[in-house]
N, C-alpha and C positions, 0 to 999 in steps of 0.2 A: 718183359722186355719185348715182349710182341706187339705188333699193332700199336695203341696208344698208351700201352702200358710201361710203367717206370718205376724203378725202385728209387724212390725219393730220400734225400740225405737228410738226416735229423733235425740240422739245423736249419734246413729249407722249410720242414714239417713246421717246425717251432715259428719261423719266420712268417709264413700265410696262416697260422693259426692265431698269430697275436694280430694280424689285420684282417682276419676274416675274409680270405678270399680263397678260391679253389683253383686246383691247378690244370690245366688242359694241355696234352701234349699232341703235336700233329704226326703224322705218319713219319716213319724215318727215310732218308734217302730221297732219291727223284720223286717216287710215290707221293710224297709229302709235301714238295717244295710249292705247289701252288696254293696251299693251305694257308700261307702267310706272305703270300703277293703282295698284299697292299704294305706292311712291314718293310718288307725288303725294298720295296719301290721308294719309300719316305726315307730309308738310310740312304739310298742312291743319290735322290733330290737333297738331302742335307748336306751329303758330303760333296758335291758339285756345287753347291750355292756357298759354303762356307769353309770348305777345307781344301780347294783348288787354287792355286798350289798349296802343297802342304806348308802349313805354317811352322813356326818353330817357337817354342815356349820355355822358360827358364826352370819350371816346375809344373809337376802334376797340379798343385792348385792354381798356378795361373791358367793351365788349360782347361780345369773345370769353370772358373771364372769366365773364361771366353765363350766356353759351350753354352753356358748358362745365358749369357748375354745374347748370343745367337738365337738360343730358343726364345726369348722374351721379343727379340726382334722379328721372329715368325708370327708371333701372335697377331700382327697387323697384316698379314698376307691375307689374300682372298684366293680361294681355291677355285679354279675353273667350274662355272657352273652355279655357282653360290654368289648369294647377293650381300653376304655380311663378313666380317672379318673372322678369322682361327680363333682369335681370342674371344669374339663374342659368343661362337659356338661353344666353347672351352666353359664360358661362365653359365650358360644354360644346362650344361652336361653336371658342372659342379653341384647343381642344386639338388641333383636327384643322388649323389654320391653320399656314404656312410662317412661320417666324421672321423678323423685319425684319432687312435688311442690317445689318452693323456701323456704318458711315458712311450718315448722310442723305444724299438725292439734293440737290445743290445747284441749288436753283430759281431762282437769280438769273441774268441774262445778265452776260456778260464783255465790256469793252470798255476799251480804250486812251485816252488823254486827254493833252494835254501843258497844265501847271500857266500860266495867264497872270499877267501882270504884276500882277494884282490878287490873286495868291495863290488864284485860282479855278480849277476845273474846270467845264466846260460838258457838261451830260449831259442830253439829252432838251430841249433848249432852256432847261435851268433850269441856276442856277449855285450851286457849293459850295465853300466855301472849304476850303483844306488848308494845312498851316506853311508859312511864308515860305520855308523853307530849299529847300522844294522848287520854286520860281518857276523856270519855264523847263525843268524835266525832263518827263519822259513817268510816269504812274501809271496802275496798274491799277485799274478800276472796276468793281464787283459792282452790279448794279440789280437791286434788290428790287422786291417788290411794295410794300413800306412802307418800306424803309431804301435808303440809297446809302451803301455801304463803300469806301473808296478805300486802296490798299495801294501801298507801293512798297519793293522790295527784299523782297517776302514779307511784311513786317510792316504791320500796319494802321495808318494815319496819320490818319484821320478816319471819321466816322459822322454823316451826317446822316437825318432823315425825308425821306422823297421828297417832293419839292414836285410839287403838281397844275399845270395851267396852263402859261405860257410867260413866259420872261425874269424869273422870279422869284428871288431870292436868298436864301441859307442860311448866315450866316457866325458862326463861333465865335470869342470873343475870344481864346480860347488861342492860336489858329493865328497871331496878329498880335503877341504880345508883344516878341518879339526887335525888331520893326520900332518898337514904340512905346516901347520902350526909348531909341531913337535919335530918335524925333520923338513924344515925349509928349503936345504939344498936340494930335495928331490923337484922341486918346482920347476926349475928352468928345463929339464929334458924329460917332463913327463908327458905321457900320451896325451891326458886331458888338456895340458896348456896346447901341444900343437893342434888338438882338434878344434879348440877355441878358437885358436888363428884361421885355421883352415876355413871356419864356419863363419868368419866376421864377428865373432863375440868378444873380440881382445882389441880393445881402440890401440892405435900405434902411439897415443899419448902416454899408454901404461909402460910401453918400453922405454919410452923417454925418461919418465919419472925413475924407473929401474935403473936405469944406466947412471943418471945424475945421482941417486942414493948409493950405488955401488961405488962411485968414484970417491964417496967420502967415508962410508963406514965398511968396506969389502963387500964380498959377494955375500955370506951367509947372514949378515944383519939386513942388507937390503932385500934378499928374498923374504925373510921374516917380515920386514916391514911393508912388502908388496901382498903377503897373505894377509895382514890387517887392513890394507886397502881394499881387498877384494871381499873381505867380511863385510864392508859397507854396501856392496850388491845385494846382501839380504835384506837389507833394511830401505835401500832406495832403489830406483830404475838406474840402468846401467847408464843411459844417456845424462842423469844427474850426477853420478859419481865421476864419468868422464868429463862433465863440465867443470867439477870440481878439481880435479886432476890437472886441468889445463890452467885455472887459475893458480893453483900451485906451482906450476911451471913458470908462469908468467911472471909470478912474485918473487922466483928464485929461492921459495921457503922450503930447502930440503933438508932432511934430519940430518943432525950429527949422531954418533952411536949412542944409543940409551944406554943408561947404566954408568957412564963416564961423566956424568956432571955437565952435560949440554943443556945449553939455555934455551934450546928450541925444541918443542913437542916433536914426537916422531912424525911419519908422513901420512899414518891414519887420521891423527888427530888434526894436521894440517889441512888434509883433505875433506874432513868434517867440517873445518871452519870456513872453507871456500864452498862446500857445498851448502852449508846455511846462507852464506852470501850470495850465491847463485839463486836460491829458493826465494830470497826475499827481492831479488832483482826480477826474478821471473815466477810470482806467485800462481800463475795458471797451472 
């Protein structure tokens, strides 16, 4: 740790070995401050040009997109004393660079976890849902900076934004549908449904359909039929199913209780019919 010597993290060593570059460290403290003055100066110029006053963004993705746009705009800049743009100089330099490897470096960390009885895996003291069929089994987890990806038998089975803090939970409603088919009464007050609503993945028209069905067949049967509607989201995009549900509501085609001689099909079947009609009207 003296001078320019450092103990490098194993993942960092693997990263630079993958892209074939060497690391070089400045002296620490004030003694080494002048060794990267150009970098510090460019950071200050970029901040003053694009980030003053401090902008606001709805998400990290939106921030990254805007930073990329600023960088592209800077390619048209001409540095004092130069006769060509930054972009032209960059293209000259690219001709002398080694091409990137075919496969990107896997920046995530891998770990294995057992799925608990709540169909969740605990990763870094936070909990993430997986399909209920995996309860009791071991799964592979890729821990990224922004996402948690869960795999089983080599296939991705769940993906969540990475939670910060401790003992937080991220639940996806789709992971529990098979269980909810057997216990539909658990749907209304489930954590997964609450989070779907909070994150904008539960259209308002779903609640309108739910209440309409409940008024005719009761709470338990209405919840069961709503689970059937949610199953359609595995076959079709959410916006298509939402359009179908709006068609059902517009037509007033609400189901009566199944198994009681009803002359109308259940809500899911009605939604399927409306979905087919929507696709015919909007084939794109």
